[in-house]
BAFI-3210 file (N, C-alpha, C; in Angstrom, 3 decimals, decimal comma, padded with zeros to 6 digits):
// residues 178
n [1|2|3|4|5|6|7|8|9|10|11|12|13|14|15|16|17|18|19|20|21|22|23|24|25|26|27|28|29|30|31|32|33|34|35|36|37|38|39|40|41|42|43|44|45|46|47|48|49|50|51|52|53|54|55|56|57|58|59|60|61|62|63|64|65|66|67|68|69|70|71|72|73|74|75|76|77|78|79|80|81|82|83|84|85|86|87|88|89|90|91|92|93|94|95|96|97|98|99|100|101|102|103|104|105|106|107|108|109|110|111|112|113|114|115|116|117|118|119|120|121|122|123|124|125|126|127|128|129|130|131|132|133|134|135|136|137|138|139|140|141|142|143|144|145|146|147|148|149|150|151|152|153|154|155|156|157|158|159|160|161|162|163|164|165|166|167|168|169|170|171|172|173|174|175|176|177|178]
n.u [010,532|012,064|013,687|011,968|010,991|014,028|014,073|012,149|013,035|015,236|014,178|012,863|014,969|015,984|014,549|015,084|016,089|019,383|021,591|019,569|017,524|016,030|013,181|014,288|012,661|011,546|012,337|011,337|008,675|008,166|008,562|006,985|004,560|004,952|003,563|001,260|-002,447|-004,397|-007,289|-010,340|-012,495|-016,441|-017,644|-016,565|-016,337|-016,153|-015,070|-014,576|-012,860|-014,608|-017,202|-019,801|-018,334|-018,599|-016,425|-014,351|-011,822|-010,875|-011,641|-010,808|-008,225|-004,709|-002,171|-001,781|-000,979|-001,150|-002,068|-002,454|-004,400|-004,589|-006,477|-005,086|-001,969|000,099|-000,941|-001,318|000,447|002,484|000,893|001,414|000,053|000,562|002,892|002,304|000,901|002,470|003,744|001,845|001,376|003,714|003,943|002,129|003,390|004,532|005,428|003,529|000,513|-000,637|-002,795|-003,775|-004,547|-006,145|-006,719|-008,517|-009,290|-012,338|-012,135|-009,778|-007,814|-006,947|-009,575|-010,726|-008,760|-008,419|-009,450|-008,018|-005,759|-006,224|-006,562|-007,511|-007,961|-009,815|-010,816|-010,531|-013,159|-012,999|-014,964|-015,329|-013,112|-012,055|-010,659|-007,992|-008,457|-009,143|-006,985|-004,815|-003,036|000,488|000,697|002,881|003,225|005,601|005,349|002,801|001,804|001,692|002,448|000,927|000,115|-001,439|-003,470|-003,983|-001,837|000,666|003,949|005,433|006,562|006,671|007,217|007,049|006,999|008,735|011,224|012,750|014,699|013,404|010,700|012,134|012,026|009,413|008,718|009,969|009,237|006,742|006,971|008,394|007,245|005,031]
n.v [027,279|026,318|024,650|022,865|022,094|020,728|018,728|017,203|016,361|015,035|013,143|011,898|010,777|008,733|006,589|005,703|002,746|002,021|001,320|000,161|000,169|002,905|005,204|008,404|010,315|009,354|010,001|012,669|012,009|010,377|012,327|013,838|012,084|011,767|011,862|012,944|012,483|010,095|009,304|007,373|006,732|006,012|004,357|002,043|-001,328|-004,145|-007,882|-010,586|-013,617|-012,613|-012,397|-010,700|-009,351|-007,910|-005,406|-004,452|-003,296|-000,235|001,230|000,860|002,061|002,359|001,010|000,450|-001,289|-000,160|-001,130|-000,782|-001,537|-000,094|-000,045|-000,752|-001,927|-004,686|-005,986|-008,139|-010,031|-008,131|-007,231|-010,140|-012,318|-014,702|-013,801|-011,787|-013,262|-014,499|-012,595|-011,940|-013,757|-013,681|-010,986|-011,447|-012,625|-010,277|-007,740|-005,957|-005,327|-005,294|-003,812|-005,122|-003,967|-004,157|-002,697|-002,387|-001,496|-001,807|-003,675|-004,153|-007,019|-008,768|-009,872|-012,399|-013,858|-014,584|-016,563|-018,491|-017,972|-018,672|-016,502|-015,535|-012,981|-009,891|-007,748|-004,973|-003,164|-000,688|000,935|003,381|004,800|005,946|006,467|006,625|009,184|010,672|010,634|011,802|009,691|008,223|007,299|005,231|002,024|001,209|003,032|002,603|001,139|001,749|002,433|003,589|005,773|005,668|007,918|007,845|009,441|008,877|007,052|005,755|004,400|002,399|-000,967|-004,013|-006,850|-007,894|-007,289|-007,276|-005,769|-003,291|-004,537|-004,783|-002,386|-001,344|-003,337|-002,824|000,669|-000,319|-001,730|000,183|002,189|003,671]
n.w [007,399|004,738|006,217|007,368|004,629|003,361|005,422|004,920|002,579|002,819|004,626|002,755|000,501|002,216|002,216|-000,389|-001,352|-001,256|-004,268|-005,308|-008,566|-008,995|-011,024|-012,408|-011,251|-009,274|-006,235|-005,935|-006,550|-004,408|-002,088|-002,300|-001,205|001,178|004,568|003,688|003,928|003,673|002,592|002,931|000,255|000,662|-000,773|-001,248|-001,812|000,047|-000,290|-000,190|-001,971|-004,216|-002,660|-001,317|001,873|004,978|006,723|009,248|008,096|006,966|008,669|011,119|013,611|013,518|012,364|008,426|005,912|002,315|-000,904|-004,327|-007,089|-010,220|-013,549|-015,468|-016,883|-015,957|-013,432|-012,396|-012,553|-010,858|-008,262|-007,307|-005,435|-003,821|-002,864|-001,435|000,484|001,990|003,408|004,638|006,915|007,876|009,408|011,383|013,369|014,557|016,889|016,965|015,662|012,118|009,483|006,200|003,029|000,382|-002,796|-005,779|-008,835|-011,126|-014,217|-014,228|-014,646|-012,390|-011,143|-011,578|-011,272|-008,571|-007,300|-007,897|-006,776|-004,148|-002,131|000,516|001,588|002,396|-000,408|-001,257|-003,726|-006,370|-007,257|-008,970|-009,285|-007,115|-005,036|-005,928|-007,533|-005,049|-003,502|-004,982|-006,007|-007,127|-010,027|-010,570|-010,336|-008,563|-006,199|-005,419|-003,592|000,313|003,731|005,647|008,925|012,235|011,887|009,522|007,376|005,073|005,454|004,372|001,379|-001,297|-002,810|-001,163|-001,232|-003,631|-001,619|000,562|002,060|001,788|003,218|005,356|006,916|006,907|008,919|010,721|011,073|012,305|014,428|015,848|017,220|019,262]
ca.u [009,503|012,732|014,402|011,167|011,228|015,021|013,676|011,124|013,507|015,754|013,929|012,180|016,233|016,505|013,462|015,359|016,981|020,750|021,973|018,268|016,983|014,591|013,234|014,877|011,899|011,408|012,272|009,917|007,352|007,785|008,831|005,367|003,551|005,239|002,923|-000,115|-003,461|-005,146|-008,962|-010,843|-014,079|-017,432|-018,405|-015,290|-017,101|-015,366|-014,886|-013,152|-012,914|-015,933|-018,008|-019,303|-018,245|-018,114|-014,932|-013,902|-010,069|-010,950|-012,555|-009,937|-006,646|-003,352|-001,004|-001,879|-000,516|-002,246|-001,815|-003,681|-004,508|-005,734|-007,027|-003,775|-000,549|-000,001|-001,539|-001,425|002,636|002,987|000,014|002,197|-000,968|001,198|003,838|001,596|000,296|003,293|004,066|000,904|001,663|004,978|003,561|001,266|004,184|005,280|004,939|002,088|-000,304|-001,064|-003,727|-003,365|-005,778|-005,897|-008,161|-008,802|-010,581|-013,226|-012,049|-008,554|-007,957|-007,530|-011,314|-010,570|-007,764|-008,403|-009,954|-006,884|-004,296|-006,750|-006,490|-008,729|-008,079|-010,766|-010,159|-011,545|-013,576|-013,037|-015,815|-015,333|-011,389|-012,528|-009,509|-006,553|-009,315|-009,534|-005,886|-004,049|-001,813|000,906|000,719|004,139|003,052|006,664|004,848|001,116|002,343|002,377|002,500|000,009|000,283|-002,860|-003,507|-003,907|-000,419|002,003|005,082|006,665|006,052|007,417|006,465|007,819|006,870|010,141|012,606|013,476|015,108|012,375|009,895|011,718|011,832|007,985|008,175|010,824|008,350|005,515|007,348|009,527|005,979|004,347]
ca.v [026,527|025,970|023,860|021,803|021,210|020,350|017,803|016,261|015,822|014,125|011,906|011,183|010,333|008,034|005,657|005,145|002,002|001,672|000,215|-000,044|001,346|003,992|006,235|009,413|010,958|008,449|011,075|013,805|011,351|009,907|012,751|014,127|011,075|011,634|012,584|013,048|012,010|008,971|009,179|005,809|006,948|005,694|003,614|001,375|-002,528|-005,422|-008,569|-012,319|-014,476|-012,303|-012,683|-009,449|-009,297|-006,683|-005,703|-003,115|-002,635|001,079|002,032|000,437|002,510|001,837|001,052|-000,308|-001,715|-000,732|-001,464|-000,491|-001,647|000,110|-000,938|-000,420|-002,819|-006,155|-005,958|-009,505|-009,715|-006,692|-007,675|-011,362|-012,596|-015,905|-013,202|-011,175|-014,528|-014,890|-011,364|-011,309|-014,431|-013,236|-010,209|-011,923|-012,906|-008,541|-007,074|-004,699|-005,340|-003,939|-004,246|-005,288|-002,985|-004,664|-001,707|-002,561|-001,025|-002,994|-003,848|-005,156|-008,486|-009,438|-010,258|-013,320|-015,016|-014,128|-018,129|-019,667|-017,910|-018,836|-015,611|-015,200|-011,470|-008,710|-006,943|-003,592|-003,353|000,852|001,118|004,391|004,889|007,227|006,127|007,283|010,380|011,897|011,012|012,284|009,105|008,111|006,226|004,499|000,797|001,191|003,510|001,499|-000,038|002,376|002,302|004,290|005,333|005,709|008,929|007,793|009,739|008,016|007,346|004,837|004,095|001,019|-002,102|-004,717|-008,129|-008,407|-006,276|-007,444|-004,221|-002,350|-005,355|-004,754|-001,149|-001,390|-003,589|-001,488|001,821|-000,375|-001,812|000,871|003,353|003,713]
ca.w [006,304|004,450|006,593|006,898|003,251|003,270|006,273|004,306|001,284|003,742|004,840|001,508|000,222|003,333|002,256|-000,996|-001,160|-001,935|-004,795|-006,195|-010,030|-009,418|-012,370|-011,866|-010,500|-007,861|-005,101|-006,193|-006,146|-002,989|-001,280|-002,103|-000,673|002,611|005,629|003,247|005,095|003,259|002,783|002,130|-000,090|001,712|-001,569|-001,476|-001,679|000,265|-001,135|-000,305|-002,956|-004,907|-002,816|-000,509|003,032|005,873|007,452|009,764|007,970|006,989|010,169|012,602|013,748|013,905|010,766|007,507|004,586|001,564|-001,935|-004,934|-008,778|-011,398|-014,468|-016,279|-016,676|-015,387|-011,949|-011,734|-011,873|-009,815|-006,708|-006,240|-004,174|-003,336|-001,824|000,020|001,580|002,902|003,933|005,785|007,505|008,840|010,045|012,297|014,386|015,057|018,407|016,624|014,646|010,822|008,820|004,850|002,650|-001,295|-003,645|-007,078|-009,847|-012,038|-015,421|-014,101|-014,682|-011,216|-010,432|-012,308|-010,555|-006,743|-006,744|-008,569|-006,196|-003,105|-001,739|001,290|002,241|001,690|-001,467|-001,653|-005,464|-006,220|-008,941|-009,741|-009,533|-006,509|-004,730|-006,389|-007,552|-003,775|-002,837|-006,385|-005,650|-008,111|-011,342|-010,803|-009,688|-007,753|-005,158|-004,844|-002,091|001,159|004,710|006,734|010,347|012,989|011,566|008,163|006,953|004,885|006,425|003,651|000,459|-001,953|-002,959|000,327|-001,680|-003,471|-001,611|001,874|002,929|002,229|003,999|007,059|006,791|006,544|009,859|011,869|011,227|012,753|015,609|016,748|017,029|020,124]
c.u [010,503|013,530|013,366|011,223|012,311|014,966|012,840|011,723|014,156|014,963|012,954|013,201|016,201|015,529|013,947|015,983|018,427|020,605|020,189|017,783|015,988|015,026|013,866|013,755|011,087|011,041|011,277|009,028|007,494|008,223|007,100|004,344|004,552|004,636|001,888|-001,373|-004,031|-006,181|-009,774|-012,602|-014,861|-017,661|-017,158|-016,134|-015,894|-016,060|-014,253|-013,978|-014,040|-016,553|-018,315|-018,955|-018,264|-016,814|-015,180|-012,146|-010,111|-010,733|-011,321|-008,902|-005,369|-002,672|-001,352|-001,191|-001,035|-001,455|-002,859|-003,129|-005,434|-005,674|-005,772|-002,999|-000,275|-000,081|-001,192|000,177|002,905|002,661|000,949|001,726|000,166|002,568|003,627|000,918|001,314|003,704|002,949|001,205|002,927|004,501|002,780|002,056|004,753|004,346|003,429|001,888|-000,400|-002,263|-003,714|-004,577|-005,406|-007,008|-007,975|-009,651|-011,228|-012,360|-010,528|-008,712|-007,845|-008,660|-011,249|-009,728|-007,852|-008,351|-008,315|-005,643|-004,941|-006,512|-007,725|-008,471|-009,315|-009,638|-011,457|-011,709|-013,730|-014,042|-015,898|-013,923|-011,966|-011,227|-008,365|-007,345|-008,730|-008,064|-004,253|-002,990|-001,008|000,531|001,823|003,813|004,377|006,149|003,321|001,049|002,161|002,106|001,980|-000,183|-001,120|-003,683|-003,833|-003,249|000,241|003,529|006,237|006,152|007,450|006,823|007,190|007,446|008,219|011,222|012,554|013,567|013,941|011,116|010,356|012,029|010,102|007,804|009,127|010,084|007,200|005,777|007,971|008,403|005,268|002,719]
c.v [026,190|024,679|022,167|021,158|020,061|019,082|016,607|015,605|014,758|012,972|010,762|010,282|009,087|006,694|005,063|003,864|001,753|001,144|-000,465|000,909|001,763|004,999|007,436|010,226|010,623|009,560|011,777|013,248|011,103|011,215|013,572|013,708|011,354|012,750|013,239|011,923|011,105|009,222|007,534|006,229|005,861|004,623|002,481|-000,265|-003,543|-006,693|-009,733|-013,243|-013,862|-012,302|-011,318|-009,652|-008,103|-006,552|-004,160|-002,714|-001,789|001,827|001,969|001,810|001,605|001,304|000,279|-000,250|-001,653|-000,896|-001,592|-000,734|-000,851|-000,405|-001,048|-001,142|-004,038|-006,483|-007,323|-009,814|-008,683|-007,103|-008,762|-011,485|-013,952|-014,637|-012,417|-012,376|-014,493|-013,749|-011,048|-012,450|-014,229|-011,850|-010,965|-012,449|-011,181|-008,351|-006,632|-005,193|-004,665|-004,554|-004,378|-004,525|-002,910|-003,322|-002,138|-002,093|-002,289|-002,450|-004,161|-006,370|-009,517|-010,227|-011,419|-014,465|-015,419|-015,974|-018,618|-018,906|-018,095|-017,823|-014,914|-014,078|-010,667|-008,230|-005,907|-002,715|-001,322|000,871|002,374|005,526|006,524|007,617|006,855|009,003|011,331|011,635|011,611|011,338|009,206|007,269|005,351|003,270|000,881|001,823|003,222|001,233|000,908|001,960|003,307|004,885|005,600|006,916|009,249|008,664|008,462|008,184|006,557|004,200|003,041|000,028|-003,550|-006,417|-009,075|-008,027|-006,516|-006,562|-003,718|-003,488|-005,020|-003,309|-000,741|-002,132|-003,038|-000,155|001,044|-000,603|-000,945|002,059|002,606|003,855]
c.w [005,280|005,014|007,116|005,754|003,256|004,768|006,001|002,889|001,340|003,841|003,777|000,917|001,033|002,914|000,699|-000,859|-001,738|-002,967|-005,912|-007,395|-009,455|-010,755|-012,232|-011,516|-009,515|-006,499|-005,002|-005,803|-004,636|-001,998|-001,403|-001,578|000,202|003,685|004,765|003,604|003,432|003,002|001,839|001,676|000,447|000,824|-001,818|-000,890|-000,923|-000,062|-000,471|-001,248|-003,508|-004,409|-000,705|001,195|003,930|006,658|007,884|009,316|007,899|008,107|011,548|012,462|013,949|012,129|009,540|006,128|003,345|000,255|-002,937|-006,469|-009,526|-012,659|-015,284|-015,806|-015,893|-013,982|-011,420|-011,562|-010,657|-008,377|-006,472|-004,990|-003,279|-002,444|-000,718|001,093|003,131|004,018|005,531|007,162|008,900|009,935|011,805|013,497|015,385|016,453|018,188|015,830|013,600|010,131|007,130|004,012|001,095|-001,827|-004,700|-007,763|-010,669|-013,313|-015,472|-014,170|-013,634|-010,686|-010,925|-012,277|-009,201|-006,280|-006,642|-007,599|-004,577|-001,872|-000,598|001,910|001,990|001,143|-001,502|-003,319|-005,248|-007,495|-009,067|-009,965|-008,199|-005,130|-004,702|-006,598|-006,709|-003,443|-003,814|-005,563|-007,066|-008,685|-011,089|-010,003|-008,764|-006,157|-005,158|-003,662|-001,045|002,501|005,810|008,148|010,798|012,340|010,239|007,310|006,445|005,198|005,501|002,693|-000,483|-001,634|-002,166|-000,458|-001,968|-003,105|000,382|002,526|002,792|003,213|005,436|007,673|007,460|008,545|010,980|012,610|012,587|014,613|016,687|016,930|018,294|020,201]
res [x|x|x|x|x|x|x|x|x|x|x|x|x|x|x|x|x|x|x|x|x|x|x|x|x|x|x|x|x|x|x|x|x|x|x|x|x|x|x|x|x|x|x|x|x|x|x|x|x|x|x|x|x|x|x|x|x|x|x|x|x|x|x|x|x|x|x|x|x|x|x|x|x|x|x|x|x|x|x|x|x|x|x|x|x|x|x|x|x|x|x|x|x|x|x|x|x|x|x|x|x|x|x|x|x|x|x|x|x|x|x|x|x|x|x|x|x|x|x|x|x|x|x|x|x|x|x|x|x|x|x|x|x|x|x|x|x|x|x|x|x|x|x|x|x|x|x|x|x|x|x|x|x|x|x|x|x|x|x|x|x|x|x|x|x|x|x|x|x|x|x|x|x|x|x|x|x|x]
***
């Protein structure tokens, strides 16, 4: 058991980007996330540009990059919809597909600006903060984006929009898995 814990801790250490300023407790938070199974509440509502839509995004198997925004903080700046559009377009050229899942809470300032950014991708609305509560996820904005495998287990965490090294790690994990 101790050997498993040490291996998981080494894996968490290896995910941290060298020469990047992380908070002191980042490694522990990342360690706790690795391998955790993500549960999607049944009551998430999908919309594109504020209009209800039907999507299979949460039910499909395969890799998913999930980012969620709670009602606190400067989520407009952090989410960087333009940057996400570029990454989504780039991912279309990969050998293996990946789904992008954006989950936001009401009360967040995000609702009013999706049209402005011309963000034509599904956004899942979490009216009761069930996603965060059921999954006991980090409140650290740097860990509110993560990659899950086909079994819905977290295999990578971190915000790749502003970090090319991290984005390349996401890509490597997705493309090197069978």
